[in-house]
C-alpha positions as CSV (number, residue, x, y, z in Angstrom):
1,M,0.0,0.0,0.0
2,S,1.6,3.3,-1.1
3,V,1.4,6.5,0.9
4,I,-0.3,9.3,-1.0
5,A,-1.0,12.9,-0.1
6,S,-4.2,13.6,1.7
7,T,-6.0,15.8,-0.8
8,A,-9.4,14.3,-1.0
9,C,-12.6,15.7,0.5
10,P,-15.8,14.0,1.7
11,L,-17.7,15.2,-1.3
12,R,-15.3,13.6,-3.7
13,I,-15.4,10.4,-1.7
14,L,-19.2,10.4,-1.8
15,A,-19.2,11.0,-5.5
16,Q,-16.9,8.0,-5.9
17,Q,-19.2,5.9,-3.9
18,S,-22.2,6.8,-6.0
19,D,-20.7,6.1,-9.4
20,G,-20.7,2.3,-8.8
21,N,-16.9,2.1,-9.1
22,D,-15.5,-0.6,-6.7
23,V,-12.0,0.8,-7.0
24,T,-11.6,3.6,-4.5
25,P,-8.4,5.5,-3.8
26,P,-6.8,5.0,-0.3
27,L,-8.6,6.9,2.4
28,A,-6.6,9.1,4.8
29,L,-7.5,9.4,8.4
30,D,-8.5,13.1,8.1
31,E,-10.8,12.2,5.2
32,A,-12.3,9.4,7.2
33,L,-13.0,11.7,10.1
34,A,-14.6,14.3,7.9
35,L,-16.7,11.7,6.0
36,A,-17.9,10.2,9.3
37,R,-19.0,13.6,10.6
38,A,-20.8,14.3,7.4
39,T,-22.6,11.0,6.8
40,N,-22.8,9.1,10.1
41,A,-26.4,8.4,11.2
42,Q,-25.8,9.1,14.9
43,L,-24.8,12.8,14.8
44,P,-28.0,14.1,13.3
45,V,-29.9,12.5,16.1
46,A,-27.6,14.1,18.7
47,A,-27.9,17.5,16.9
48,L,-31.7,17.4,17.5
49,D,-31.1,17.8,21.2
50,S,-29.4,21.1,20.6
51,A,-32.1,22.2,18.2
52,I,-34.8,21.3,20.8
53,A,-32.9,23.2,23.6
54,R,-32.6,26.3,21.4
55,A,-36.3,26.2,20.6
56,Q,-37.0,26.0,24.4
57,L,-34.8,29.0,25.0
58,R,-36.7,31.0,22.4
59,E,-39.9,30.0,24.1
60,A,-38.6,31.0,27.5
61,R,-37.4,34.4,26.2
62,A,-40.8,35.0,24.5
63,S,-42.6,34.3,27.7
64,R,-41.1,37.3,29.4
65,W,-42.9,39.6,26.9
66,P,-46.5,40.7,27.4
67,S,-49.0,38.5,25.6
68,L,-51.8,39.9,23.4
69,S,-54.9,37.9,22.5
70,L,-58.4,38.4,21.0
71,E,-61.0,36.9,23.3
72,S,-64.8,36.6,22.9
73,S,-67.6,34.8,24.6
74,A,-71.4,34.7,24.6
75,N,-74.0,33.2,26.9
76,L,-77.7,33.0,26.7
77,G,-80.1,31.8,29.4
78,G,-83.1,32.5,31.5
79,P,-85.0,33.4,33.5
80,L,-83.4,36.7,34.5
81,A,-83.4,35.6,38.2
82,Y,-81.3,32.6,37.2
83,T,-78.7,33.9,34.7
84,T,-77.9,36.7,32.3
85,S,-77.6,36.9,28.5
86,Q,-74.5,38.7,27.5
87,G,-71.6,38.8,25.0
88,L,-67.9,39.9,25.1
89,L,-65.4,40.8,22.5
90,Q,-62.0,42.1,23.8
91,L,-58.4,42.7,22.9
92,V,-56.6,41.5,26.0
93,G,-53.0,42.1,27.0
94,S,-51.4,40.4,30.1
95,D,-48.1,40.4,31.8
96,T,-46.4,39.3,35.0
97,L,-45.1,42.3,36.8
98,Y,-43.3,40.6,39.6
99,S,-42.5,36.9,40.1
100,G,-39.8,37.0,42.8
101,G,-37.1,36.0,40.4
102,L,-38.9,32.8,39.2
103,R,-39.0,33.7,35.5
104,R,-35.4,35.0,35.5
105,A,-34.1,31.7,37.1
106,N,-36.1,29.6,34.7
107,L,-34.8,31.5,31.7
108,R,-31.2,31.1,32.9
109,A,-31.7,27.4,33.4
110,V,-33.0,27.0,29.9
111,G,-29.9,28.8,28.7
112,F,-27.7,26.3,30.5
113,R,-29.7,23.5,29.0
114,V,-28.6,24.7,25.6
115,S,-25.0,24.4,26.8
116,V,-25.7,20.9,28.1
117,A,-27.2,19.9,24.7
118,G,-24.3,21.5,22.8
119,A,-21.8,19.6,25.0
120,G,-23.7,16.4,24.5
121,Y,-23.4,16.8,20.7
122,R,-19.7,17.4,21.0
123,I,-19.4,14.3,23.2
124,A,-21.2,12.3,20.5
125,Q,-18.9,13.8,17.8
126,K,-15.8,13.0,19.8
127,D,-17.0,9.4,20.5
128,L,-17.5,9.0,16.8
129,D,-14.0,10.3,16.0
130,L,-12.6,7.9,18.6
131,E,-14.4,4.9,17.0
132,V,-13.1,5.9,13.5
133,R,-9.5,6.3,14.8
134,L,-9.7,2.9,16.6
135,R,-11.2,1.0,13.6
136,F,-8.8,2.8,11.3
137,A,-5.8,1.5,13.3
138,E,-7.3,-2.0,13.7
139,F,-7.7,-2.3,9.9
140,L,-4.1,-1.2,9.3
141,K,-2.9,-3.6,12.0
142,A,-4.9,-6.5,10.4
143,E,-3.3,-5.7,7.0
144,D,0.2,-5.7,8.7
145,D,-0.6,-9.1,10.2
146,I,-1.7,-10.4,6.9
147,G,1.5,-9.3,5.3
148,I,3.5,-10.9,8.0
149,R,1.7,-14.2,7.7
150,E,1.8,-14.2,3.9
151,Q,5.6,-13.6,4.0
152,G,6.0,-16.3,6.6
153,I,3.9,-18.8,4.6
154,E,6.0,-18.1,1.5
155,R,9.2,-18.7,3.4
156,L,7.7,-21.9,4.9
157,R,6.6,-23.2,1.5
158,S,10.1,-22.6,0.1
159,Y,11.6,-24.4,3.1
160,L,9.1,-27.2,2.7
161,T,10.0,-27.6,-1.0
162,Q,13.7,-27.9,-0.1
163,I,13.2,-30.7,2.5
164,E,10.7,-32.5,0.3
165,A,13.4,-32.5,-2.4
166,R,15.9,-33.9,0.2
167,L,13.3,-36.6,1.1
168,A,12.9,-37.5,-2.5
169,A,16.6,-37.9,-2.7
170,G,16.5,-40.5,0.0
171,Q,17.6,-38.5,3.0
172,P,15.9,-39.3,6.3
173,V,13.9,-36.1,6.7
174,G,10.4,-37.5,6.8
175,S,9.7,-36.1,10.3
176,D,11.0,-32.7,9.2
177,V,8.5,-32.7,6.4
178,L,5.6,-33.5,8.7
179,T,6.6,-31.0,11.3
180,T,6.9,-28.3,8.7
181,R,3.6,-29.1,7.2
182,V,2.0,-28.8,10.6
183,R,3.5,-25.4,11.1
184,L,2.5,-24.4,7.6
185,G,-1.2,-25.3,8.4
186,T,-1.0,-23.3,11.6
187,E,0.3,-20.3,9.8
188,E,-2.5,-20.6,7.1
189,A,-5.1,-20.8,9.9
190,T,-3.6,-17.7,11.6
191,L,-3.7,-15.9,8.2
192,A,-7.4,-16.7,7.9
193,D,-7.9,-15.2,11.4
194,A,-6.1,-12.0,10.4
195,Q,-8.2,-11.8,7.3
196,R,-11.3,-12.1,9.5
197,A,-10.1,-9.3,11.7
198,R,-9.6,-7.1,8.7
199,D,-13.1,-7.9,7.4
200,E,-14.6,-6.9,10.7
201,A,-12.7,-3.7,10.9
202,R,-13.6,-2.9,7.2
203,L,-17.4,-3.6,7.9
204,Q,-17.3,-1.5,11.1
205,L,-15.4,1.4,9.6
206,N,-17.5,1.5,6.5
207,D,-20.6,1.7,8.7
208,L,-19.1,4.6,10.7
209,L,-18.4,6.4,7.4
210,G,-22.0,6.0,6.3
211,R,-21.0,3.7,3.5
212,D,-22.2,0.2,2.5
213,P,-20.4,-2.1,5.0
214,R,-19.5,-4.4,2.1
215,M,-17.6,-1.8,0.1
216,P,-13.9,-2.4,-0.5
217,L,-11.7,-0.3,1.7
218,S,-8.1,1.0,1.2
219,L,-6.4,3.2,3.8
220,V,-3.4,5.5,3.7
221,P,-0.9,4.3,6.3
222,L,-0.5,6.4,9.4
223,P,2.9,8.1,10.2
224,A,5.3,6.1,12.2
225,P,5.0,6.6,16.0
226,A,7.1,9.5,17.3
227,P,8.2,10.6,20.7
228,T,6.3,13.4,22.4
229,A,7.2,15.8,25.1
230,P,5.3,15.6,28.4
231,S,2.5,18.1,28.7
232,D,2.7,20.8,31.4
233,T,-1.0,21.7,31.0
234,A,-4.2,19.9,31.9
235,P,-6.0,19.5,28.6
236,W,-8.6,17.2,30.1
237,L,-10.1,20.3,31.8
238,A,-11.5,21.5,28.5
239,T,-13.4,18.3,27.7
240,P,-17.2,18.6,26.9
241,E,-18.0,16.2,29.7
242,L,-16.7,18.8,32.2
243,Q,-18.5,21.6,30.4
244,Q,-21.7,19.6,30.5
245,A,-21.3,18.8,34.2
246,A,-20.7,22.4,35.1
247,A,-23.9,23.4,33.1
248,N,-25.9,20.7,34.9
249,R,-24.6,22.0,38.3
250,A,-25.7,25.6,37.3
251,I,-29.1,24.3,36.4
252,A,-29.4,22.6,39.8
253,D,-28.4,25.8,41.6
254,L,-31.0,27.7,39.6
255,G,-33.5,25.1,40.6
256,V,-33.0,26.2,44.3
257,V,-33.4,29.8,43.3
258,A,-36.6,29.1,41.3
259,T,-38.1,27.0,44.2
260,R,-37.4,29.8,46.7
261,A,-39.0,32.3,44.3
262,E,-42.3,30.3,44.6
263,R,-42.7,31.6,48.1
264,R,-42.6,35.2,47.1
265,P,-45.5,37.3,45.9
266,Q,-46.6,36.9,42.3
267,L,-48.1,40.1,40.7
268,S,-49.7,40.2,37.3
269,A,-51.7,42.6,35.3
270,T,-54.4,42.2,32.6
271,A,-55.8,45.0,30.4
272,G,-58.7,44.6,28.0
273,I,-60.4,46.9,25.5
274,G,-63.5,45.9,23.5
275,V,-67.2,45.8,23.3
276,I,-69.7,44.1,25.6
277,P,-73.1,43.7,24.0
278,T,-76.2,42.7,26.0
279,F,-79.1,40.9,24.5
280,S,-81.6,42.6,26.7
281,S,-81.5,46.1,28.2
282,S,-83.2,44.7,31.3
283,N,-80.7,41.9,31.6
284,P,-77.6,43.4,33.4
285,G,-74.3,41.6,33.3
286,T,-72.3,40.3,36.2
287,G,-68.6,40.2,37.2
288,P,-65.9,42.7,36.3
289,F,-67.4,43.4,32.9
290,S,-71.0,44.0,33.9
291,G,-71.8,46.9,31.7
292,S,-72.3,47.2,27.9
293,G,-70.9,49.1,25.0
294,F,-67.3,50.0,24.2
295,G,-64.7,50.4,26.9
296,G,-61.6,49.2,28.6
297,A,-60.5,47.8,32.0
298,V,-57.3,47.0,33.9
299,M,-57.1,44.3,36.5
300,F,-54.3,43.4,38.9
301,S,-53.8,40.0,40.5
302,L,-51.6,39.3,43.5
303,S,-50.8,35.8,44.8
304,W,-48.8,35.1,47.9
305,P,-48.6,31.5,49.1
306,L,-48.7,31.2,52.9
307,L,-49.4,27.5,53.8
308,D,-49.3,24.4,51.7
309,G,-49.0,21.6,54.1
310,G,-45.2,21.3,53.7
311,A,-45.1,21.0,50.0
312,F,-42.8,24.0,49.6
313,R,-40.3,22.6,52.1
314,A,-40.3,19.2,50.3
315,R,-39.7,20.9,46.9
316,L,-36.9,23.0,48.4
317,E,-35.3,20.0,50.0
318,R,-35.4,18.1,46.7
319,A,-33.8,21.1,44.9
320,N,-31.0,21.2,47.4
321,L,-30.4,17.4,47.1
322,L,-30.3,17.8,43.3
323,T,-27.7,20.5,43.7
324,Q,-25.6,18.2,45.9
325,Q,-26.0,15.4,43.4
326,A,-24.9,17.7,40.5
327,R,-21.8,18.8,42.4
328,G,-20.9,15.2,43.2
329,S,-21.4,14.2,39.6
330,E,-19.2,17.0,38.5
331,T,-16.4,15.8,40.8
332,V,-16.8,12.3,39.5
333,I,-16.6,13.4,35.9
334,R,-13.6,15.6,36.6
335,R,-11.7,12.7,38.1
336,R,-12.8,10.3,35.4
337,S,-11.7,12.7,32.6
338,R,-8.3,13.3,34.3
339,L,-7.8,9.5,34.8
340,S,-8.7,8.7,31.2
341,W,-6.2,11.3,29.9
342,E,-3.4,10.2,32.3
343,L,-3.9,6.6,31.4
344,A,-3.8,7.3,27.7
345,D,-0.7,9.4,28.1
346,A,1.1,6.7,30.1
347,Q,0.0,4.0,27.7
348,R,1.3,6.0,24.7
349,T,4.7,6.5,26.4
350,R,5.1,2.8,27.2
351,A,3.8,1.7,23.8
352,F,6.3,3.9,22.0
353,Q,9.1,2.3,24.1
354,Q,7.8,-1.1,23.0
355,V,7.6,0.0,19.4
356,Q,11.3,1.0,19.5
357,L,12.4,-2.3,21.2
358,W,10.5,-4.5,18.8
359,A,11.6,-2.5,15.8
360,R,15.2,-3.5,16.7
361,S,14.2,-7.1,17.4
362,V,12.4,-7.9,14.2
363,P,15.3,-7.7,11.8
364,L,17.5,-9.6,14.3
365,A,14.9,-12.4,14.5
366,R,14.6,-12.5,10.7
367,D,18.4,-12.8,10.3
368,A,18.5,-15.5,13.0
369,Y,15.9,-17.5,11.1
370,L,17.7,-17.2,7.8
371,Q,20.9,-18.2,9.4
372,T,19.4,-21.2,11.0
373,A,17.7,-22.3,7.8
374,S,21.1,-22.0,6.0
375,M,22.7,-24.0,8.8
376,Y,20.0,-26.7,8.3
377,N,20.9,-26.9,4.6
378,G,24.5,-27.5,5.7
379,G,23.5,-30.1,8.3
380,A,24.5,-28.0,11.3
381,A,20.9,-27.4,12.6
382,T,17.7,-29.4,13.0
383,A,14.3,-28.7,11.5
384,L,13.0,-28.0,15.0
385,E,15.6,-25.3,15.4
386,V,14.6,-23.8,12.0
387,L,10.9,-23.7,13.0
388,D,11.7,-22.2,16.4
389,A,13.7,-19.5,14.7
390,F,10.8,-19.0,12.3
391,A,8.3,-18.7,15.1
392,S,10.5,-16.2,16.9
393,W,10.7,-14.1,13.8
394,V,6.9,-14.1,13.2
395,N,6.2,-13.5,16.9
396,A,8.5,-10.5,17.0
397,S,6.9,-9.1,13.8
398,E,3.4,-9.5,15.4
399,S,4.5,-8.0,18.7
400,Y,5.8,-5.0,16.8
401,S,2.5,-4.7,15.0
402,D,0.6,-5.1,18.4
403,A,2.8,-2.3,19.9
404,I,2.0,0.0,17.1
405,L,-1.7,-0.7,17.6
406,R,-1.5,0.0,21.3
407,Y,0.3,3.3,20.5
408,R,-2.5,4.3,18.0
409,Q,-5.2,3.4,20.6
410,A,-3.5,5.5,23.3
411,E,-3.1,8.3,20.8
412,A,-6.8,8.2,19.9
413,N,-7.8,8.3,23.6
414,L,-5.4,11.2,24.2
415,V,-7.3,13.1,21.4
416,R,-10.6,12.0,22.9
417,W,-9.8,13.2,26.4
418,G,-7.4,16.0,25.7
419,T,-9.2,18.2,23.3
420,P,-12.3,20.5,23.7
């Protein structure tokens, strides 16, 4: 697989998917991330939470303005001693003059819910990025394993051909042939397992990218692992989980404020202008609009709760408990975010050390195998020694591939827990 410059864009990739061409160019990691964000089915669902929260914020803001409505009614009845016959047509405006801070607290709480929803969308986006990075690395790792096994099988078949020729020449190497065939079968089975792992990674990555899971997939290799300097900052403090937890705590605090405001006086005003027709001049109306003809009226309403059987105290206690719960959750999330980042940082450091060690061991193990095979041809080594040297070479190659995968996984988690 050749390394090419990352110049594609999601639109180009989507166009290539739709033209029915099974041959697609290698996909770089940046392209895969952009394509997943553009086409994955999960993000639009998460985005709806933000849209719903913004709509609720607009509704809360609108509720602070006076309302205006056209109201009408009519009633007919008799006799006069029992009821009146009257009509009403008014343009009515109403507003809450004083709510003890209840409306202001509710509006601020809705604003924080927008922040919670926005952070939730960012969490979904970062989780998607993490999955893409992990599946990307697993696919490349499976391809490396396939290459290792195919190269080893080719070597084993060449070695088997040599000892079969020696057996045909009458040399007593029958057990060597059987042992080598067993090892060859083991390697072919392991190759099939590596191909299975690649198929699973391909299906999962294609699904994350919004593509047909069965589509062929070719990836641009990632850069070689490189050493990184330790961070003097705390990037985990900027994660959306902490932002969401802080917003939830603020909402809980405002819940206490809103509950306390319920105990304060509530003053509202209503003004109406219109016409009140009566159906009989001898049938007077009742209530605040007891006259007839055109006119207007203003009414004030004051409500001040005094006793409620302890319901207010129960609501206030619940609001305080919710605040304690939100603060505790924020502490838990803060510790979890820090631990996740610290673990990923430590894992990447150790994985890089392992990559360096195995990178030096692989060529040595390969040379040892070739030397042992040459000694076998000269009669100075046994077939068992050749196969042991072969196994050491293959195991070292796989261990190198595993170390690179662990490095990529730690790197992906660092990005997940170390970026806003």
